N, C-alpha and C positions, 0 to 999 in steps of 0.2 A: 399832311401830318398822319392821318389814319393809315394811309398806304405805307408810310415809313414804319409805323408801329407794327403793321402786319409783316413787313419785310424783316424786322428785327426778330419777330417770333420765328419766322421761317429760318432765319440765319442761325438761330439757336438749335433748330431741329435738323438742319441740313447735315451736320456731321454724323448724326445718328442713323441716317438712311443707310441701309446695307450697301456694301461696296458694289454689288451688281447693278444697282440703280443710281448710286451716288454720282458716278461720272457720266451718266447718260441722262436719264429722266430728271433727276434732281438738279443736275447742272443746267439743264434746259429751263426748268422752272425758275431757278435762280436768275438766269439771264432774262427771262420774260418779265419777272417782277421788277428787275432793275430797269428794263425798257419801259414798263408802265409808269414807274416813278419819273423817268425822263420825260415821257409824254405829258404827264400831269404838270410837271415843273415847267415845261415849255409852254403849255397852254396857259398856265398862270401868269406868264410874263409876255403873252402875246395879246395884241389888240383884240377886242371882243369879236370883231367880224372875222378874225382868222383862227379863233380857238377851236371851232367845231371839228376839223380833221384830227387834231391832236387828242381831243377828248374821245372821239370815236376809236382811234387806235388804242388808247389806254383801256377802253372798255373791252375791245377785242383781246388785248393782251391779258387782261384780268380774267376773262372768260376762259381763255386757253389755259392759263395757270390753274384755274379751278378744275378743269377737266383732267389735266395731268396729275394734279394732287389726288383726284379721285382714283386714277390708275395706280398711283403709289399706295393708296389705302387698300384698294381691291387686291393688290398683290402682297399685302401684309408688310409692305416696306415702311409704312407709317401707321402707328397704332391709333386706336379710336380716339383717345384723349387728345393727341396732337392734331389729328385730322379735324376734330370738332373745333378745337381752339382756333386753328388757322382758318377753317372754313367760315366761322362766325365773323372773324375780322375781315376776311375778303368779301363776304356778303355785305357787310356794312359799307365797305369801300365801294362796292358795286352799286349800292343804292345811292350813295353820294354822287358817283359819276353819272348815274342815270338821271338824277335831278339836275345836275350841271348841264348835261346834254339837252334835257328838256327846256332848260332856260335859254339855251342858245338857238333853238329852233323857233323861227317866227310862227306865231299862232295864226291860224287861217282867218279868224275874225278880228284880228288886231287892227288898229288904225293904220299901222304901217303897211298892211297888205292892201295895195291899191288895185289889185287885179279884180276884186269883187267876187272871187270864187268862194264857194262854201264847201 
């Protein structure tokens, strides 16, 4: 839900990106955000034991989108207000994905870890 909300903010800003970046960098950001939505959706409907690869890809996609947005901002193709608004939403999504990722990784001292390693 939060990722969808972040995408809707991006979708509003996308047409305002200068033409020089709209069909290259902005288009790539759009694609990456859609792919992140696809990965989280897939993970949501996948059995628990199979979710981890999808969550990891979603995290990578989100991190890549953040870096590309930073490039847009540094080249003044995205103003401060828009950059901050979008960055805050994407950071929130990143925290949620990180927590989800953490919940999927078996803990070393958990009863399910039979190897006895610490």
